[in-house]
N, C-alpha and C positions, 0 to 999 in steps of 0.2 A: 504494500500500500504506500503510495507516494503522498507527499504533502505540499500543497500549494503554499501554505503558510511558511514552512521551512525554506522553500525556494525563494519566496519573496523577501524574506528578511536576511538572506545570505547565510543561512545556518551552516556551520562548518562541521558539526557533529550530528549524528542521527537523533531525531526525536525518539524517545523511548516510550513504548506502549506498556502499560501494566494490565495484565489479564489474570483472571481466575481460571484454574484448570484442574481437572482430575488426572491429567496425563502429564508426565514429566517430559519435556522436549529432549530429544536425543542430543547428547553432547553439551547439555546446559552446564554452566558454571554453578557449583554448589559449595556451600560451607560444609565442613565436616561436622557431624553431630557433636554438640557440646563445645565446639571451638568458637572463639571470639572472631568476629569479623564485622566490618562496617557495611551495612546494606547499601549506602549511597555509593560505595566503591564499585558495586556491581551495576548500579545505574550508570556510573561513569564508564565502565567497561562496555556496556551495551551501546552507549552513545559514541564513544571514541574508537572502539575496536570492533564494533559489529557483533559482539557476543550476546548469546542468549543466557539468561540466568534464571534459576528457580529456587524457591524456598518452600519449606514445609515446617510443621510444628516442632521438628527436631533440628532444623538447620537454618535458623534465622539470624545467626551471627551475634546478636547482643540483645539485651533485655528490651531496650527502647526500640530496636529494630523489629523484634517479634511482635511487640505491641503495635508498632507503626504499620506493619504489613497486614495485621488482622488475625493474629493467632492468640487472641485473648489478652489478659493482663499478665504479661510476662515479667512485670516488676515483682510479682510475688516470688519469683525464682531468683531475684537479686540476692547476693550475699547478705544475710541478715534480714531479708524481707523488705517490704515496702518502706518501713520506718527508716531503715538504713539507707535506702535509695533517696528518700526525701532529704536526709542529712547530707548524703553524697553530693546531690545537685546544688546544695546551698552551703550551709556552714560547716559541714564535715562531721565525722563520727568520733573525733578524738575525745570529746567531753562525755561520751556515753560509754559506760563500761563494756556493754556487749559489743558495740560497734568498734570501740578501741581495740578490744581483743582480736576481732576479726581482721581489722586493718593491720595491726602489728604482725599477725600471722602471715598476711599477704606480703608485707614488707620483708619479713624474714625469709620467705620463700622466693624472693626476687621479683615481687610484684611491680616494682618500678613506679612509673608515673600513675598507674591506676591505684596502687596502694596509697600513694601520696594524696591523690584526689579523694580517695575514700576517707582518709583520716582528716584532711584539712578542707575538703569541699571544692567543687568546681566553681562555686559562687555565681552560678547562673540565675539563682533566685536568692532573695534576701534571707528567708527563714524556711525551715522544714515545713511549717504550716502552709506557706505559700506554695511549696511543691505539692503538698498533699491536695490542696484545692485544685491545682493544675491537673494532677492525675485524675481526680474525681470528675473534672470537666471534659476530659478526653473522650471522644466517641469510641471507646474500646469495644471491639466486636470480634467475633470469630467467623472468618469467611466460610462459605458453604462448600468449598472445594478443598482438595488436599494441598494444592500448590498455588502459590502466587508466582507468576511468571513475568519476566521482563524481556522484551524483544525490541530491537530496532524496528521502527514503524514500517520500514520497507520490507520486513520479513513477515509481517502480519498478513494472513490470508483473509480478506474481507468476506469471502464466501463462508468461512467456517468460524471466524474469531471476531468477537466484539470487545475491544479494550474497555476498561473502566476509565482510563485516563491516558493522557499523553503528556510527557514531561520534556520540555526544551531546556537545554543548557545554553545560556546566552550572555552576551556582553551588555553593557548599559544601554546602548542604542537599540539593540534587538529587544531587550526587556521593555523599553519604552514603547516600541512598536507593538508588542504583544498586548500591553496594557491598553493601548489605544484601540487595537483591533477587537479586543474582548468587549470593549464598551461601544463599539460601532453598532449603531442601531438600537442602543439602549440608553436613552437620555438621562436615566437616573444616575449614571456615572458611578455605580457601585458594583460593577461586574468583576472586580478584582479585590482581593484582600491579602494582607501580609500577616499571617498568624505567627505567634511565638510558640515554637515546638521543635522537636528534633526534625532534621531535614527529611528523614524517611517517613515521619508521621505526616508531614505536609504532603508528601507524594503518595501516601497510603491512606490511612484512616480518615484524615481530614478531607481528602478528595472524595473518599467514599461517602462521607456525610453530605458533601455538596450534591451528590447524585440524588439525594432525597428532597432537595429544594426544587421549586418550580423552575427557577432560573439558576442553575449551578454557576458558581463564581470561579474565576481563575485564582490560583494560589501562588504567590511569589515566595520562593524558598531559598535555601542555602544561606540563610542568616544564622544557621547553626555553626558556631565557631569550630567545634570539634569535627564536624563533617567537612567543613571547608579545609581544615588541615589534612584530613584523610584523602581528599580527592585533588589536592593542589598539584601533585605531580602528574596527574592524568589530564586534568581539565584546565590547569593554569590558575593564576591568582585572582583574576578579575571576573570570574564566571558567577552568574546567579542562575536560579532555576525558575521556571514558570510551568506549573502543572495545570492543564486544562482538562476538567472532567469531560467525558466523551461527548455529551450533547453540546457543550460549549465549543469544543474543538471542531465539531461538524459545522456549527454556525460560523466560526471564524473562517473555516475553509470556504464556505459559500460566499463570504464577503470580501475575500482578498481582491478579486478582479475589479470591484467597484469602489475601492478604498484609496486612502492616502498612499498606500504602498505603490501606486502607479503614478504618483506625482513627484514633482521636482524636489520638494523639501526632503523627502525620504531618500531619494537618489543622491542628493547632495551630501547628506549625512554619511552615506556609505562610500563617498569618494574621498580618499585621504587628502587633507589639506584644502578642501573646498568648503566654503561657508555658504549657507543659504542666504539669499538676499531678501 
């Protein structure tokens, strides 16, 4: 399946389709059961290298990733449980006896940066209570299929497969274009939002939730600092993500030919050293 949107904005990597499936694609990239991995790194592999990736309830890479893909509340399996996760994302576990013992055990076993963050906190939220409220508000769900699959969009068979969403990895100009295109024909100007969540959650469960809306919104992502660090080598330092739930993607595709993408301001933005007049 080709994309007029990707062509019109000069996309250099493949848009990535997310699908639910009961079949594992042949040759798909997989995490080993019980081994850590960053879900967004496999989004990046699909975009930049044309690879297909698959996840199931045993191979989701990390707790936030499993939650983000739709395999239930995987934070319950975080070392020390949800309470320790809430401290991990905020102020750290060093002041809690149970958490301190777990973190010190990690450090003694060579846990490195993760052990340090576990003890002293990533400081992405101010208090553990703030994190608890964030987790409670997430649209945690369990997908109805065995696998969540990532495919470059041009490898999707439209006769057999219907993606849940399409994610673009873009530079600032391209992101601006996608925001404008998502709002094209919608004068409310609210067709895009920037949620605070793990990058994989923006591309996964938050996009699933948008599918329940009458007019699904686009989601700007990769504001997740940890995910940015993990994909920097593959996608570069200046990339952002834009996830379009499938109905929005289809509307954007229909509007490309009659939009600003055919006009001089956009063309000028894509010509190095040229300013629009």
